[in-house]
C-alpha positions as CSV (number, residue, x, y, z in Angstrom):
1,M,41.8,90.7,-155.9
2,K,43.1,88.5,-158.5
3,E,42.1,85.2,-159.0
4,N,43.9,82.1,-158.5
5,P,45.0,80.2,-161.7
6,K,44.1,77.1,-162.4
7,L,46.0,73.6,-163.7
8,K,45.7,73.5,-167.6
9,Y,46.1,70.0,-169.3
10,S,49.8,70.9,-170.7
11,D,50.4,71.4,-166.6
12,L,49.2,67.6,-166.4
13,K,51.0,66.4,-168.6
14,R,54.2,68.5,-167.3
15,L,53.7,66.6,-164.1
16,Y,53.6,62.8,-165.3
17,Q,56.7,64.0,-167.5
18,F,58.0,65.3,-164.0
19,T,57.4,62.1,-162.1
20,R,59.1,59.9,-165.4
21,E,62.1,62.1,-165.1
22,H,62.3,61.3,-161.3
23,F,62.4,57.7,-161.9
24,V,58.4,56.4,-161.1
25,V,57.9,54.4,-163.8
26,Y,54.4,53.0,-162.9
27,V,51.6,55.0,-164.3
28,D,49.4,54.4,-161.5
29,V,52.0,55.5,-159.1
30,Q,52.9,58.4,-161.0
31,R,49.0,59.6,-160.7
32,I,49.4,59.5,-157.0
33,F,52.4,61.9,-156.9
34,V,50.6,63.9,-159.5
35,K,47.7,64.4,-157.3
36,E,49.7,65.5,-154.7
37,L,51.7,67.9,-156.6
38,A,48.5,69.1,-158.3
39,E,46.8,70.0,-154.5
40,G,50.3,71.5,-153.7
41,I,50.7,73.5,-156.3
42,K,47.0,74.8,-156.0
43,Q,47.8,75.7,-152.7
44,Q,50.9,77.7,-153.1
45,W,48.9,79.5,-156.2
46,E,46.2,80.6,-153.1
47,Q,48.8,82.0,-151.0
48,N,50.9,84.0,-154.2
49,P,48.6,83.7,-157.2
50,D,51.5,85.3,-159.2
51,L,53.9,82.2,-158.5
52,K,55.2,80.4,-161.5
53,F,54.3,76.9,-162.2
54,E,57.5,75.4,-162.4
55,T,58.8,77.6,-159.5
56,A,55.8,75.9,-157.5
57,L,56.4,72.5,-158.9
58,E,60.4,72.8,-157.2
59,R,59.1,73.6,-154.0
60,Q,56.4,71.5,-153.8
61,F,59.0,68.9,-154.6
62,K,61.4,69.5,-151.9
63,T,58.6,68.6,-149.5
64,Y,59.6,64.8,-150.5
65,G,62.9,65.2,-148.8
66,I,66.4,64.6,-150.3
67,Y,65.3,61.2,-151.6
68,G,62.2,62.8,-153.6
69,F,60.0,60.0,-154.6
70,S,62.1,57.5,-154.5
71,D,61.8,56.3,-150.9
72,R,57.8,56.6,-151.1
73,N,57.8,55.2,-154.6
74,D,59.8,51.8,-153.8
75,T,57.4,51.4,-150.3
76,I,54.3,51.6,-152.6
77,V,55.4,49.3,-154.6
78,Q,56.8,47.0,-152.0
79,K,53.6,47.1,-149.7
80,L,51.6,46.2,-153.2
81,Q,53.6,43.5,-154.2
82,T,53.0,41.8,-150.7
83,Y,49.7,42.6,-150.5
84,Y,49.5,40.7,-153.4
85,L,51.6,37.6,-151.6
86,K,49.1,37.5,-149.0
87,V,46.3,37.3,-151.4
88,S,47.7,34.4,-152.9
89,I,48.6,32.7,-149.5
90,K,45.3,32.9,-148.4
91,Y,43.8,31.5,-151.6
92,S,45.9,29.0,-151.8
93,L,45.3,28.0,-148.1
94,E,41.6,28.2,-148.5
95,K,41.8,26.0,-151.5
96,L,44.2,23.4,-149.8
97,L,41.9,23.5,-146.9
98,S,38.8,22.7,-148.7
99,K,36.9,19.3,-149.2
100,N,39.9,18.0,-151.4
101,I,42.3,18.2,-148.5
102,L,42.2,14.6,-147.8
103,L,43.2,13.8,-151.7
104,S,46.1,16.4,-151.7
105,L,47.8,15.0,-148.4
106,L,47.2,11.7,-149.6
107,L,48.7,12.0,-152.9
108,A,51.5,14.1,-150.8
109,F,52.3,11.1,-148.9
110,L,52.2,8.5,-151.6
111,V,54.7,10.7,-153.5
112,Y,56.6,10.6,-150.2
113,Y,57.0,7.1,-149.3
114,L,57.4,6.4,-153.0
115,F,60.9,8.5,-153.0
116,F,62.1,9.1,-149.9
117,G,61.4,5.4,-148.4
118,L,63.3,4.1,-151.3
119,G,66.0,6.5,-150.0
120,W,65.9,8.6,-153.3
121,Q,65.3,11.8,-150.8
122,A,68.3,13.5,-152.0
123,Y,67.8,12.8,-155.6
124,Y,64.4,13.7,-155.8
125,L,64.3,17.2,-153.8
126,L,67.4,18.1,-156.0
127,T,65.6,17.3,-159.6
128,F,62.7,18.9,-158.1
129,A,64.3,22.0,-157.5
130,I,66.3,22.5,-160.6
131,L,63.2,22.0,-162.2
132,F,61.2,24.7,-160.2
133,I,64.1,27.4,-160.3
134,I,64.5,27.0,-164.2
135,G,60.5,27.1,-164.3
136,A,60.6,30.2,-162.1
137,F,63.4,31.8,-164.0
138,Y,60.8,31.0,-167.5
139,L,58.5,33.1,-166.3
140,H,60.4,35.8,-165.0
141,F,62.0,36.1,-168.3
142,R,58.9,35.6,-170.2
143,H,57.2,38.6,-168.2
144,Q,60.2,41.0,-167.8
145,R,60.3,41.2,-172.2
146,K,56.7,42.8,-172.1
147,L,57.3,44.3,-169.3
148,N,60.0,46.1,-170.3
149,K,58.1,47.0,-173.8
150,S,55.5,49.2,-171.9
151,R,58.0,50.9,-169.7
152,K,59.5,52.5,-172.9
153,S,56.2,53.4,-174.0
154,H,55.2,54.4,-170.7
155,T,52.5,52.5,-170.1
156,A,53.7,50.5,-167.5
157,S,51.2,49.6,-164.7
158,L,52.1,48.5,-160.8
159,I,49.0,46.6,-160.6
160,N,49.2,44.8,-164.1
161,E,52.7,44.2,-163.2
162,T,52.2,43.0,-159.7
163,I,49.5,40.2,-161.2
164,K,51.8,39.3,-164.3
165,T,55.0,38.4,-162.3
166,G,53.4,37.0,-159.1
167,G,54.4,39.8,-156.8
168,N,56.8,38.4,-154.4
169,S,55.8,34.9,-154.8
170,G,58.9,33.6,-156.5
171,M,61.3,34.9,-154.0
172,V,59.3,33.6,-151.2
173,T,58.8,29.9,-152.6
174,L,62.5,29.7,-153.8
175,I,63.1,30.3,-149.9
176,L,61.0,27.5,-149.0
177,V,62.5,25.0,-151.5
178,Q,65.9,25.9,-149.7
179,F,64.4,23.9,-146.4
180,P,63.9,20.8,-147.6
181,L,67.0,20.6,-149.7
182,Q,69.3,21.6,-146.8
183,I,67.1,19.3,-144.4
184,S,67.8,16.1,-146.5
185,K,71.6,16.7,-145.8
186,A,71.6,16.3,-142.2
187,N,68.9,13.2,-142.4
188,T,70.1,10.4,-140.2
189,G,66.7,8.5,-140.4
190,A,65.6,8.7,-137.0
191,L,61.9,9.2,-136.3
192,L,62.1,12.9,-135.5
193,D,64.2,13.8,-138.5
194,E,61.4,12.0,-140.9
195,I,58.8,14.0,-139.1
196,F,60.6,17.1,-139.5
197,L,61.8,16.2,-143.0
198,V,58.0,15.3,-143.8
199,T,56.8,18.8,-142.4
200,M,59.4,20.7,-144.6
201,Y,57.8,18.7,-147.7
202,L,54.5,20.0,-146.9
203,V,55.9,23.4,-146.7
204,M,57.6,23.0,-150.2
205,I,54.5,21.9,-151.4
206,L,52.9,24.8,-150.2
207,G,55.2,27.4,-151.8
208,V,55.1,25.7,-155.0
209,Y,51.1,26.4,-155.0
210,I,51.6,29.2,-154.1
211,L,53.5,30.5,-157.2
212,Y,51.4,28.7,-159.2
213,T,48.1,30.3,-157.9
214,S,50.2,33.5,-157.8
215,Y,51.2,33.2,-161.5
216,F,48.1,31.2,-163.2
217,I,45.0,31.2,-160.6
218,L,44.3,34.8,-159.8
219,P,45.4,36.1,-162.8
220,Q,42.2,34.2,-164.1
221,Q,40.2,36.3,-161.7
222,N,41.4,39.5,-163.5
223,F,39.0,41.9,-162.7
224,K,38.4,40.9,-159.4
225,I,42.0,41.1,-158.3
226,K,42.5,44.2,-160.5
227,R,39.8,46.0,-158.1
228,L,41.2,44.8,-154.8
229,L,44.5,45.9,-155.9
230,H,43.3,49.5,-157.0
231,Q,41.3,49.8,-153.8
232,K,44.9,48.9,-152.0
233,L,46.9,51.5,-154.1
234,H,44.2,54.1,-153.3
235,N,44.5,53.6,-149.9
236,Y,48.6,54.3,-150.2
237,Q,47.7,58.1,-151.0
238,T,48.2,60.3,-148.2
239,T,47.2,63.9,-147.8
């Protein structure tokens, strides 16, 4: 009986190249697809040892459907970024609800009564939002330049990119900032309006702190965060 062929180093290199050709840019996501393709090719060789490598590869690729890797790739990216955002929110809430919560709330309300009590809420919120948006775009473009270089050299990592770009925290925080801007336009000075406005103001502070946590605090715990993301990415592999 003819012995089943085995994957060579050149075959594995071809699998990585194949995933790049089909727009999987992150090496850690490529690794997931390469492992699945390799397993599928081995199973085909068990049935037909004479099957050529490229033929087996094309047949295995067809099992991913008409969209190929794209749907699964997008799902993995979105899930990992969402997971990082959840970690950022959890960490932010734990810190804000720690022993420093009274000081944090006191400072927040002092700022509120300083600006809002003087009737400057619209100017304050608008200035705060503009500065925040400028800062968010600066962080995005600063990291994007580095990421473009790593993608061109085929060394881009989804885990590293998620950490450096804060996952989805920037978009979520931009949405949170819009709440007080819109509410301030409808503020009539009534007690209910003021309570609601203070609540949205605190939500805005939470959003900014989440962004700060995602971009600056969590990356300082690089080993721990990478281990969490590696474990989560490993869980996305399917048989």
